C-alpha positions as CSV (number, residue, x, y, z in Angstrom):
1,M,14.3,-26.4,23.6
2,G,17.3,-27.7,25.4
3,V,19.7,-26.8,22.6
4,L,18.4,-23.3,22.5
5,W,18.8,-23.0,26.3
6,D,22.5,-24.2,26.1
7,M,23.2,-21.8,23.3
8,L,21.9,-18.8,25.2
9,Q,23.7,-19.8,28.4
10,E,27.0,-20.2,26.7
11,S,26.9,-17.1,24.5
12,D,27.7,-13.6,25.6
13,D,25.6,-11.9,22.9
14,R,23.0,-9.2,23.5
15,L,19.3,-9.5,24.2
16,T,18.4,-8.0,20.9
17,D,20.4,-10.6,19.0
18,H,17.5,-13.0,19.8
19,I,14.6,-10.9,18.7
20,G,12.2,-12.8,16.4
21,L,9.4,-11.7,14.1
22,G,7.5,-15.0,13.8
23,V,5.8,-15.9,10.5
24,M,6.6,-12.6,9.0
25,T,10.2,-13.7,8.3
26,R,8.8,-15.9,5.5
27,V,8.6,-12.7,3.5
28,V,11.2,-10.5,5.2
29,S,14.2,-12.7,5.9
30,R,17.3,-11.8,7.9
31,D,19.4,-12.0,4.7
32,L,17.1,-9.7,2.8
33,V,17.2,-7.1,5.6
34,D,21.0,-7.3,5.6
35,E,21.0,-6.8,1.8
36,V,18.8,-3.7,2.1
37,L,21.0,-2.2,4.8
38,N,24.1,-2.7,2.8
39,Y,22.4,-1.2,-0.3
40,T,21.2,1.9,1.7
41,E,24.6,2.1,3.5
42,K,22.9,1.8,6.9
43,N,24.8,-1.1,8.3
44,E,26.4,-0.4,11.7
45,K,29.9,0.8,11.8
46,R,30.2,-0.3,15.4
47,S,28.4,-2.7,17.8
48,R,25.3,-1.2,19.4
49,L,22.6,-2.3,21.8
50,L,20.1,-1.8,18.9
51,P,21.8,-2.8,15.6
52,A,20.2,-1.6,12.4
53,R,18.8,-5.0,11.5
54,V,17.0,-5.2,14.8
55,V,15.6,-1.7,14.3
56,V,14.1,-2.7,11.0
57,Y,12.2,-5.6,12.6
58,Y,11.3,-3.3,15.5
59,V,9.7,-0.7,13.2
60,L,7.6,-3.4,11.6
61,A,6.5,-4.6,15.1
62,L,5.5,-1.0,16.0
63,T,3.0,-1.1,13.2
64,L,1.5,-4.4,14.5
65,F,1.1,-3.3,18.2
66,Y,-0.2,0.2,17.9
67,G,-1.7,0.4,21.4
68,D,1.6,-0.4,23.1
69,A,4.5,1.8,24.2
70,Y,7.9,1.6,22.6
71,E,9.5,-0.4,25.3
72,E,6.5,-2.7,25.5
73,V,6.7,-3.6,21.8
74,L,10.3,-4.6,22.3
75,R,9.3,-6.7,25.3
76,K,6.8,-8.5,23.0
77,L,9.6,-9.3,20.6
78,V,11.6,-11.1,23.2
79,N,8.6,-12.7,25.1
80,G,9.5,-16.1,23.8
81,L,12.8,-16.0,25.7
82,Q,11.0,-15.6,29.0
83,F,8.6,-18.4,28.0
84,L,11.5,-20.8,27.6
85,R,13.1,-19.5,30.9
86,A,16.0,-18.4,28.9
87,W,16.0,-14.8,30.0
88,R,19.2,-13.5,31.4
89,A,19.4,-11.2,34.4
90,E,21.9,-8.8,32.7
91,W,19.6,-8.3,29.7
92,V,17.9,-4.9,29.8
93,V,15.2,-3.7,27.4
94,P,16.5,-0.4,25.8
95,T,14.7,2.8,26.9
96,T,12.3,4.7,24.8
97,G,15.0,7.3,24.2
98,A,17.5,4.7,22.9
99,I,14.8,3.2,20.6
100,S,14.0,6.7,19.2
101,K,17.6,7.5,18.5
102,A,18.0,4.1,16.8
103,R,15.1,4.8,14.5
104,V,16.6,8.2,13.6
105,R,19.9,6.5,12.7
106,L,18.1,4.0,10.5
107,G,16.1,6.7,8.6
108,V,13.5,6.2,5.9
109,E,15.4,4.6,3.0
110,P,15.9,1.0,4.3
111,L,12.1,0.6,4.9
112,K,11.3,2.2,1.6
113,E,13.8,-0.1,-0.2
114,L,12.6,-3.1,1.7
115,F,9.0,-2.4,0.5
116,S,10.1,-2.0,-3.1
117,R,11.8,-5.4,-3.0
118,I,9.1,-7.5,-1.4
119,A,6.0,-5.8,-2.7
120,V,5.3,-7.6,-6.0
121,P,2.0,-8.9,-7.4
122,I,1.2,-12.3,-5.9
123,A,-1.9,-13.5,-7.6
124,T,-1.5,-16.8,-9.4
125,P,-3.5,-17.8,-12.5
126,G,-6.1,-19.5,-10.3
127,T,-6.6,-16.6,-7.9
128,R,-10.2,-15.6,-8.0
129,G,-11.1,-12.0,-9.0
130,A,-7.5,-11.2,-10.0
131,W,-7.7,-11.5,-13.7
132,Y,-9.7,-10.2,-16.7
133,H,-8.9,-11.7,-20.1
134,G,-5.3,-12.2,-19.3
135,H,-4.9,-8.8,-17.6
136,R,-3.9,-8.6,-13.9
137,V,-6.6,-6.4,-12.3
138,M,-5.1,-3.5,-10.4
139,A,-6.4,-0.3,-8.9
140,I,-5.0,3.0,-7.8
141,D,-6.4,4.9,-4.8
142,G,-5.3,7.1,-1.9
143,V,-5.8,7.6,1.8
144,I,-4.9,10.4,4.2
145,L,-3.5,9.7,7.7
146,D,-3.0,12.0,10.6
147,A,0.5,12.6,12.1
148,P,1.2,13.9,15.6
149,D,0.8,17.6,16.0
150,T,4.5,18.6,16.3
151,E,6.1,21.7,14.8
152,E,8.3,19.6,12.5
153,N,5.3,17.5,11.2
154,V,3.2,20.6,10.6
155,E,6.0,22.3,8.7
156,R,6.5,19.2,6.5
157,F,3.0,17.9,6.0
158,E,0.8,20.9,7.0
159,K,-2.7,20.9,8.4
160,N,-5.7,20.6,6.0
161,K,-7.4,24.0,5.8
162,H,-11.1,23.9,4.9
163,S,-14.3,26.0,5.3
164,N,-14.8,25.1,8.9
165,G,-11.2,25.8,10.0
166,E,-8.3,23.3,9.8
167,S,-7.6,19.8,10.7
168,A,-6.5,19.0,14.2
169,Y,-3.4,17.2,13.0
170,P,-0.9,17.5,10.1
171,Q,-1.9,15.1,7.4
172,V,-0.1,12.7,5.1
173,R,-1.4,11.5,1.7
174,I,-0.6,8.0,0.4
175,V,-1.4,6.9,-3.1
176,G,-0.9,3.2,-3.9
177,L,-1.2,0.7,-6.7
178,A,-2.7,-2.6,-5.5
179,E,-3.7,-6.0,-6.8
180,C,-7.5,-6.2,-6.5
181,G,-7.6,-10.0,-6.1
182,T,-5.3,-10.1,-3.2
183,H,-5.5,-6.6,-1.7
184,A,-1.7,-6.5,-1.9
185,M,-0.2,-3.0,-2.5
186,V,2.8,-3.2,-4.8
187,A,3.8,0.4,-5.1
188,A,3.1,3.6,-3.2
189,E,4.0,7.3,-2.9
190,I,3.9,9.4,0.2
191,D,3.7,13.2,0.6
192,S,1.8,16.1,2.2
193,W,-2.0,16.2,1.8
194,R,-1.4,19.3,-0.4
195,I,0.1,17.1,-3.1
196,Y,-2.9,15.8,-5.0
197,E,-3.6,12.2,-6.0
198,R,-2.9,12.8,-9.7
199,E,0.6,14.1,-9.0
200,L,1.4,11.1,-6.8
201,T,0.0,8.8,-9.4
202,E,2.4,10.2,-12.0
203,R,5.2,9.1,-9.8
204,L,3.7,5.6,-9.9
205,L,3.4,5.2,-13.6
206,D,6.7,3.4,-14.0
207,Q,5.1,0.6,-12.0
208,F,2.3,0.1,-14.6
209,E,3.0,-2.9,-16.8
210,P,1.4,-4.0,-20.2
211,N,-0.2,-7.1,-18.6
212,M,-2.1,-4.9,-16.1
213,L,-5.6,-3.5,-16.2
214,V,-5.7,-0.5,-13.9
215,L,-9.0,0.8,-12.4
216,A,-9.4,4.3,-11.0
217,D,-12.0,6.5,-9.5
218,R,-13.2,9.8,-11.1
219,G,-10.8,12.0,-9.0
220,F,-7.8,10.6,-10.9
221,Y,-8.7,11.5,-14.4
222,S,-7.0,14.3,-16.4
223,Y,-6.2,14.2,-20.1
224,D,-2.4,14.3,-19.4
225,L,-2.5,11.6,-16.8
226,W,-4.6,9.3,-18.9
227,K,-2.3,9.8,-21.9
228,Q,0.8,9.0,-19.8
229,A,-0.9,6.0,-18.2
230,G,-2.0,4.7,-21.6
231,E,1.6,5.0,-22.9
232,T,2.8,2.4,-20.3
233,G,0.9,-0.2,-22.3
234,A,-1.5,-1.1,-19.3
235,A,-5.2,-1.3,-20.1
236,L,-7.3,1.3,-18.3
237,V,-10.8,1.5,-17.0
238,W,-11.4,4.8,-15.2
239,R,-14.5,6.5,-14.0
240,V,-14.9,10.1,-15.2
241,M,-17.2,13.0,-14.1
242,K,-20.5,13.5,-15.9
243,S,-19.4,17.1,-16.7
244,I,-16.8,15.9,-19.2
245,R,-18.1,16.2,-22.7
246,L,-17.5,13.0,-24.7
247,P,-18.8,13.0,-28.3
248,V,-20.6,9.9,-29.6
249,L,-18.5,8.9,-32.6
250,E,-19.9,5.3,-33.0
251,E,-22.5,3.3,-31.0
252,Y,-22.0,-0.3,-30.2
253,S,-24.5,-3.1,-29.7
254,D,-23.6,-3.6,-26.0
255,G,-24.7,0.0,-25.2
256,S,-21.2,1.5,-25.1
257,Y,-19.9,4.0,-27.7
258,L,-16.6,5.2,-29.2
259,S,-15.5,8.7,-28.2
260,E,-12.3,10.7,-28.0
261,L,-10.3,12.7,-25.5
262,L,-8.7,16.1,-26.2
263,P,-6.7,18.5,-24.0
264,K,-9.0,20.8,-22.0
265,Q,-8.1,24.1,-23.7
266,L,-8.1,22.7,-27.2
267,K,-11.6,21.1,-26.6
268,A,-12.9,24.4,-25.3
269,D,-11.6,26.3,-28.3
270,L,-13.2,23.8,-30.7
271,N,-16.5,24.0,-28.8
272,K,-16.5,27.7,-29.3
273,G,-16.2,27.3,-33.1
274,M,-12.6,28.4,-33.2
275,K,-10.5,26.8,-36.0
276,R,-7.6,25.0,-34.4
277,R,-5.4,22.4,-36.0
278,V,-5.3,19.2,-33.9
279,P,-1.8,17.8,-34.0
280,E,-1.4,14.1,-34.8
281,G,-1.6,11.9,-31.7
282,V,-3.5,14.4,-29.6
283,R,-6.9,12.8,-30.2
284,I,-7.1,9.8,-27.9
285,P,-9.8,7.2,-28.8
286,V,-11.7,5.8,-25.8
287,R,-14.8,3.6,-25.4
288,V,-17.4,4.9,-23.0
289,I,-19.7,2.8,-20.8
290,E,-22.5,4.4,-18.9
291,Y,-24.8,2.6,-16.4
292,R,-27.0,3.4,-13.4
293,I,-26.8,2.1,-9.9
294,G,-29.0,2.6,-6.8
295,N,-32.8,2.8,-6.7
296,R,-35.2,4.5,-9.0
297,K,-35.7,7.5,-6.7
298,S,-32.0,8.3,-6.3
299,P,-30.1,6.7,-9.1
300,E,-26.4,7.3,-9.6
301,I,-24.9,7.4,-13.1
302,I,-21.5,5.7,-13.5
303,R,-19.5,6.7,-16.5
304,L,-16.4,4.8,-17.4
305,I,-13.8,5.3,-20.1
306,T,-11.5,2.5,-21.3
307,T,-8.6,1.8,-23.6
308,L,-10.3,-1.6,-24.4
309,L,-12.0,-0.5,-27.7
310,D,-13.3,-3.9,-28.9
311,H,-16.9,-4.2,-27.4
312,K,-17.0,-7.9,-28.4
313,E,-13.9,-8.8,-26.5
314,A,-14.7,-6.6,-23.5
315,P,-18.5,-6.1,-23.3
316,A,-19.9,-3.2,-21.4
317,A,-21.6,-5.3,-18.8
318,E,-18.3,-7.1,-18.0
319,L,-16.4,-3.9,-17.5
320,A,-19.2,-2.4,-15.3
321,A,-18.9,-5.5,-13.1
322,L,-15.1,-5.3,-13.2
323,Y,-15.1,-1.7,-12.1
324,A,-16.7,-2.8,-8.8
325,E,-13.5,-4.7,-8.1
326,R,-11.9,-1.2,-7.3
327,W,-13.6,-1.5,-3.9
328,E,-11.2,-4.3,-3.1
329,F,-8.5,-1.7,-2.8
330,E,-10.7,0.5,-0.7
331,I,-11.1,-2.5,1.7
332,G,-7.3,-2.9,1.7
333,L,-6.8,0.7,2.7
334,D,-9.5,0.3,5.4
335,E,-7.6,-2.7,6.8
336,I,-4.7,-0.4,7.5
337,E,-6.8,2.4,9.0
338,T,-9.3,0.3,10.9
339,H,-7.4,-2.8,12.0
340,Q,-3.6,-2.0,12.0
341,I,-3.8,1.5,13.4
342,A,-7.2,0.6,14.9
343,N,-8.9,3.1,17.2
344,Y,-5.8,5.3,17.6
345,R,-6.2,6.8,14.1
346,I,-2.9,8.8,14.5
347,L,0.6,7.7,13.6
348,R,3.2,7.5,16.4
349,S,6.1,9.5,15.0
350,K,6.8,13.1,16.0
351,R,9.4,13.7,13.2
352,P,8.6,13.8,9.5
353,D,11.4,11.3,8.6
354,L,10.1,8.9,11.2
355,V,6.5,9.4,10.0
356,E,7.5,8.2,6.5
357,Q,9.5,5.4,8.1
358,E,6.4,4.3,10.0
359,I,4.2,4.4,7.0
360,W,6.6,2.2,5.0
361,G,6.5,-0.1,7.9
362,L,2.7,-0.2,7.8
363,L,2.7,-0.9,4.1
364,I,5.2,-3.7,4.6
365,T,3.3,-5.4,7.4
366,H,0.0,-5.1,5.5
367,Y,1.6,-6.7,2.4
368,I,3.1,-9.5,4.5
369,I,-0.2,-10.3,6.1
370,R,-1.9,-10.3,2.7
371,H,0.8,-12.5,1.3
372,L,0.3,-15.0,4.1
373,M,-3.5,-14.9,3.6
374,H,-2.9,-15.6,-0.1
375,Q,-0.8,-18.6,0.6
376,A,-3.4,-20.0,3.1
377,A,-6.2,-19.5,0.7
378,D,-4.2,-21.2,-2.1
379,D,-3.4,-24.1,0.1
380,I,-7.0,-24.9,0.8
381,D,-8.4,-23.6,-2.5
382,I,-10.8,-21.0,-1.3
383,D,-11.4,-17.3,-2.2
384,E,-9.2,-15.0,-0.2
385,D,-12.3,-12.8,0.5
386,R,-13.5,-15.6,2.8
387,L,-10.5,-15.1,5.1
388,S,-10.6,-12.5,7.9
389,F,-7.8,-9.9,7.9
390,I,-8.2,-9.1,11.6
391,R,-7.9,-12.8,12.5
392,S,-4.8,-13.1,10.3
393,L,-3.4,-10.0,12.0
394,R,-3.9,-11.6,15.4
395,V,-2.2,-14.8,14.2
396,V,0.9,-12.7,13.1
397,R,0.9,-10.9,16.5
398,R,0.8,-14.2,18.4
399,S,3.6,-15.7,16.3
400,I,5.8,-12.7,17.3
401,T,5.1,-12.9,21.0
402,N,5.7,-16.7,21.0
403,D,8.9,-16.7,19.1
404,A,12.2,-17.2,20.9
405,D,15.1,-16.7,18.6
406,F,16.3,-14.5,15.8
407,P,14.8,-15.5,12.4
408,P,15.1,-17.4,10.3
409,S,14.5,-20.3,12.6
410,T,15.6,-23.9,11.8
411,R,12.5,-25.3,13.4
């Protein structure tokens, strides 16, 4: 403590030079942030009260303290200096206006690039619920968030029009690819609510890998998207609507059956008896698993299609149980909505570019918390599902308000 006090008394640097972000810097180090700023050409050309590096950490802090005003969040970042009685009289917390201008200067790209660099699958071979026969179990899903009702946000994201009128706020759609065993989102796309989940999923396909098994709900299926997703080499288990006609080509002992997929118009023509030549490679073989959930009075039929055609290596009962893991991603999205944004339910930013910047910040902080939870669970050899996200979030918040120097610390 005495060394830190002497350093602060002797130096003539700025208050923001001593901002810390606690345990989060285990994942987002100062060097990494500098690399990202250099890559996106956002490093400062001249000395400012709020340098770009500080603004990156500040945006992350905004997503952890949703109930606090801009200036109050910055005060939390330097709270440790006051605790050590190392606060200088000449140090002044920047105004809300100065903070907003600094965020505009920073833009979206550094946060987006930072997410792409840190957000990688983190499950190890021993992580419970993360694997199926050597495949890393992943899921795709989406969520819609409300943005402040400003003219710029409405123009960019639009309000959701429906039979009862329109939404109170412009809405932003996020579709992500996440690891089911850890809830860690490893890729995402952001756009207006008007851009449907399938289109955003197409933008994520380059993140699919052959060692993955990707789960998806029935809203994601289309012939074209399934074909493109299958060409990535990833195994697929997707739910489809009951209205899709799937001919029974061969029945298996586990209750599943072999079928095939065809383009919608071609299938319609063939069903009408029209003679159409089916080009090579157009017929896509799939295995179909159907089962019932719920009670006898109101059962729900679940219908899955999969690229895993061998019913002995991947029995229907196992895939039905595996599909339930998709809810782990639903829980992950709920952690962002319910705990990080909490009761506010609306993003902070009044400009479209800052809305996207804020969302990338949310995804980064959620990933970091999940990364820390994974490490903790691995250290004591327990299932991550036994750890509380909200308690972990509180730990991260406390680590920030108790920090007293710029990361990484030598302590």
